[in-house]
C-alpha positions as CSV (number, residue, x, y, z in Angstrom):
1,M,61.2,94.0,67.7
2,D,62.9,95.4,66.2
3,R,64.7,92.4,65.0
4,A,67.1,95.0,63.0
5,A,68.5,96.0,65.6
6,L,67.7,94.1,67.7
7,S,70.2,91.8,65.4
8,D,72.2,94.5,65.3
9,F,72.9,95.0,69.2
10,L,73.8,91.5,70.3
11,R,76.1,90.9,67.2
12,R,78.6,94.1,68.5
13,H,78.3,93.7,72.5
14,R,79.0,89.4,71.2
15,E,82.3,91.4,69.0
16,A,82.7,92.6,72.2
17,L,82.6,90.7,74.6
18,Q,86.4,88.6,75.1
19,P,85.6,85.1,76.5
20,A,88.0,85.8,79.7
21,D,85.5,88.8,80.1
22,A,82.9,85.7,81.0
23,G,85.5,83.2,82.1
24,L,85.9,80.7,79.7
25,P,89.5,79.7,77.6
26,A,90.8,81.9,74.3
27,G,91.2,78.8,72.4
28,P,94.1,77.7,69.5
29,R,92.7,79.7,66.5
30,R,90.7,82.5,67.3
31,R,89.6,83.7,63.9
32,T,86.0,85.8,65.2
33,A,85.9,88.8,66.3
34,G,84.9,88.4,70.8
35,L,82.3,85.9,72.2
36,R,81.4,83.0,69.4
37,R,77.4,82.6,68.8
38,E,77.5,79.0,70.6
39,E,79.5,80.1,73.5
40,V,76.7,83.2,73.8
41,A,74.2,80.4,74.0
42,L,76.1,78.4,76.3
43,L,76.3,81.4,78.8
44,A,72.9,81.5,78.1
45,S,71.7,77.9,78.8
46,M,69.8,78.5,75.0
47,S,70.4,76.8,71.7
48,V,72.8,78.1,69.1
49,D,69.5,77.9,66.4
50,Y,68.0,80.2,68.4
51,Y,70.9,82.6,69.0
52,T,72.1,82.2,65.9
53,R,69.0,83.3,64.7
54,L,68.0,86.2,66.6
55,E,71.6,87.1,64.3
56,Q,70.6,86.4,61.4
57,Q,67.1,88.5,62.7
58,R,65.2,85.8,61.8
59,G,63.7,84.6,65.4
60,P,60.9,85.1,66.7
61,Q,60.8,87.4,69.2
62,P,62.3,85.9,72.7
63,S,60.7,85.9,75.7
64,T,61.7,88.2,78.8
65,P,63.3,84.9,80.4
66,M,65.6,84.4,77.5
67,L,65.3,88.1,77.2
68,S,67.2,88.1,81.1
69,S,69.5,84.8,79.8
70,I,71.0,86.4,76.8
71,A,71.9,89.7,79.0
72,R,73.8,87.6,81.1
73,A,75.3,85.9,78.7
74,L,76.7,89.2,77.1
75,R,77.2,90.6,80.6
76,L,75.2,93.8,79.8
77,T,74.6,96.5,82.0
78,D,70.8,97.6,83.9
79,D,70.8,100.7,80.9
80,E,71.5,98.4,78.1
81,R,69.4,94.9,79.3
82,D,66.5,97.3,79.1
83,Y,67.1,99.2,75.9
84,L,67.6,95.0,74.5
85,F,64.4,94.8,75.9
86,R,63.1,97.5,74.0
87,L,64.5,96.2,71.0
88,A,62.7,93.1,71.6
89,G,58.9,94.6,72.1
90,H,59.7,94.3,75.6
91,A,58.6,97.1,78.6
92,P,62.0,96.5,80.8
93,P,61.7,95.3,84.2
94,D,61.5,96.5,87.2
95,R,64.9,97.5,88.8
96,T,64.0,97.2,92.5
97,D,62.9,93.7,90.6
98,T,66.8,91.7,91.8
99,G,65.5,88.5,90.3
100,S,66.4,88.0,87.0
101,H,69.8,90.5,85.7
102,V,73.1,90.0,87.4
103,A,74.8,93.2,87.9
104,A,77.7,92.9,85.9
105,A,80.3,94.1,87.8
106,L,79.5,91.5,90.4
107,L,79.7,89.4,87.1
108,R,83.2,90.2,86.1
109,V,84.6,89.7,88.9
110,F,83.1,86.2,89.8
111,D,84.0,85.1,86.0
112,R,87.6,85.2,87.2
113,L,86.8,82.4,90.8
114,S,87.7,79.8,89.0
115,D,89.6,77.6,92.6
116,T,86.7,78.7,95.1
117,P,83.2,79.1,96.0
118,A,81.8,81.4,94.9
119,L,77.9,82.7,94.6
120,I,76.0,85.7,93.4
121,I,73.1,86.3,95.1
122,S,70.3,88.3,95.8
123,N,69.1,90.2,98.1
124,L,66.1,87.7,98.9
125,G,68.2,84.9,99.1
126,E,67.7,83.9,94.8
127,T,70.9,82.4,93.9
128,L,71.6,84.2,90.3
129,V,74.7,82.2,89.2
130,Q,76.8,79.5,91.1
131,N,80.1,78.5,90.1
132,R,81.0,74.6,89.4
133,M,82.6,74.8,93.0
134,A,79.9,76.1,94.6
135,E,78.0,74.1,93.3
136,A,80.0,70.7,94.5
137,L,79.3,72.3,98.2
138,L,75.8,73.9,98.1
139,G,74.3,72.0,95.4
140,D,72.5,72.4,92.5
141,V,70.6,75.4,92.7
142,S,68.6,76.1,89.0
143,H,65.7,74.4,88.5
144,Y,64.1,76.2,91.2
145,T,62.1,78.1,90.9
146,G,58.9,80.8,92.1
147,L,59.8,81.7,96.0
148,E,62.1,78.6,95.8
149,R,64.2,80.2,94.3
150,S,64.7,82.4,97.7
151,E,66.7,80.2,100.1
152,V,65.2,81.6,102.8
153,Y,61.8,80.0,101.7
154,R,63.2,77.5,101.7
155,W,64.9,77.2,104.8
156,F,61.7,77.1,106.4
157,V,58.9,75.4,104.5
158,S,61.8,72.6,103.0
159,P,63.9,72.2,105.6
160,E,65.0,68.4,105.9
161,T,66.8,69.5,102.7
162,A,67.6,72.8,102.7
163,R,69.3,72.4,107.1
164,L,71.5,69.4,105.2
165,R,74.4,71.4,104.3
166,Y,74.5,72.7,108.0
167,P,75.5,71.1,111.5
168,E,72.4,70.9,113.3
169,A,74.0,73.0,116.4
170,D,74.6,76.2,114.2
171,R,70.4,76.2,112.3
172,D,69.0,78.2,115.1
173,R,71.6,80.6,114.1
174,H,71.1,80.7,110.8
175,S,67.6,80.5,111.0
176,R,67.6,84.1,112.8
177,A,69.9,85.0,110.3
178,Q,67.8,84.4,107.1
179,V,64.6,86.6,108.4
180,A,67.0,89.0,109.1
181,S,67.8,89.7,106.1
182,L,64.6,89.7,104.4
183,R,63.4,92.1,107.2
184,A,65.7,94.3,105.8
185,A,65.1,93.8,102.4
186,I,61.4,94.6,103.7
187,G,63.3,97.5,104.4
188,S,64.8,98.3,100.9
189,L,62.2,97.5,98.7
190,G,59.3,97.7,100.9
191,A,55.9,95.8,102.3
192,D,54.6,95.8,98.9
193,S,57.7,94.5,96.8
194,R,58.7,90.9,95.8
195,A,60.1,90.7,99.7
196,G,56.5,91.4,100.5
197,V,55.1,88.3,98.8
198,L,57.3,86.2,100.0
199,V,56.9,87.8,104.0
200,G,53.7,87.2,103.0
201,A,53.8,83.7,102.5
202,L,56.3,82.7,104.6
203,L,54.3,84.2,107.3
204,E,51.2,81.3,106.5
205,R,53.5,78.1,106.2
206,S,56.2,78.2,108.8
207,P,55.2,79.0,112.2
208,E,59.8,79.2,112.9
209,F,60.1,82.1,110.9
210,A,56.7,83.9,112.9
211,E,58.7,83.8,115.6
212,I,61.2,84.8,115.3
213,W,59.6,87.8,112.5
214,E,58.2,88.9,115.5
215,R,62.2,89.7,117.5
216,H,61.8,93.0,114.4
217,E,66.5,91.7,113.7
218,V,67.4,93.7,111.1
219,A,71.0,92.8,109.0
220,R,72.2,91.9,105.9
221,R,75.2,89.0,107.3
222,F,77.4,87.4,104.7
223,E,80.4,88.2,105.9
224,D,81.1,84.9,108.8
225,H,82.4,82.1,109.9
226,K,81.0,78.5,109.2
227,T,80.9,75.0,108.1
228,L,79.1,73.1,105.6
229,V,78.4,69.4,105.7
230,H,78.9,67.8,102.3
231,P,77.3,65.0,101.7
232,E,80.6,63.1,100.2
233,I,83.3,65.0,102.0
234,G,81.9,65.9,105.3
235,P,82.3,69.1,108.1
236,I,84.3,72.3,106.1
237,D,84.8,75.0,107.8
238,V,84.6,78.3,105.5
239,D,85.3,82.7,105.5
240,C,82.8,83.5,103.2
241,Q,83.3,87.5,102.6
242,S,81.2,89.0,100.2
243,L,81.0,92.7,97.9
244,F,77.7,94.1,97.5
245,T,75.9,97.0,94.4
246,E,75.9,100.2,95.2
247,D,72.5,99.0,95.8
248,R,73.3,96.1,98.0
249,S,70.6,94.1,96.1
250,Q,73.2,91.5,94.9
251,A,75.8,90.4,96.7
252,L,78.9,88.3,95.0
253,L,79.7,85.3,98.1
254,V,83.0,84.0,98.3
255,L,83.5,80.9,100.2
256,T,87.1,80.3,101.4
257,A,89.3,78.6,103.7
258,A,92.5,79.2,105.8
259,P,95.9,77.9,103.5
260,N,97.3,74.6,104.7
261,T,94.3,73.8,106.8
262,E,92.7,69.9,107.0
263,A,89.4,72.9,105.4
264,A,92.1,74.4,102.7
265,E,92.1,70.1,101.6
266,K,88.5,69.3,101.8
267,L,88.4,71.9,99.7
268,A,90.0,70.8,96.8
269,L,89.3,66.9,96.8
270,L,86.4,69.0,96.7
271,G,87.4,70.6,93.2
272,V,88.4,67.3,91.8
273,V,85.0,65.3,92.9
274,G,83.6,68.5,92.0
275,T,79.1,67.0,91.3
276,Q,80.3,63.2,92.1
277,S,78.7,60.8,94.2
278,F,81.6,57.7,96.2
279,S,78.7,55.6,96.1
């Protein structure tokens, strides 16, 4: 671990990043160039003291999950992320592993979306980051770990909770779309990848998944019109549009409603209610 180089790398990238680049308000009386240390810590979900010690060459060797969080907070490219891992004494992650680092180009667009639900997902259905509106509409999924990070896995293994936000009449169609998307991931990543591990686990645990898997349907279906059921507001009709990375390993999903409709009014109400419960 090269503490001096790591410190300099973090400081320079922090100072080069403006608040607007990370979806943060500039605020009055900003004297620091770029982001403040506490802002990076907030974006990386770590303590200010921990991040400060890294910049001051006093911190312990950061773990790989911690480095992934810092890379996301600083909006690093894949090459910059790999270099950060080397400075901290770790081998860079396999670039076919899409479960941690978020593409910087997608993040720049995501950071500017605050008035409509938006989230970035991997090709395994893992939510990598979601804004406040998406959390309010779809629920907070940041606490999931392991295979449960994948919506596909939760959809088939824990249907009693994973399917609550979808009308019963639309669940069969969504099941087929989930499986077809995962088969597309197998096609690009290979059977020996994390996608293959996910498929193996689902074949063991879900007869429904196994039956649909045998149909050999392959498709990535993110652009769609769907109805989502909010526990407090009720059904909301939304259009889902997607923006993919060049290798299609990640996608930014944006959910909108047609102007001057009941659905648009419900989304506006969702922006006020957030994650509160009326009861």
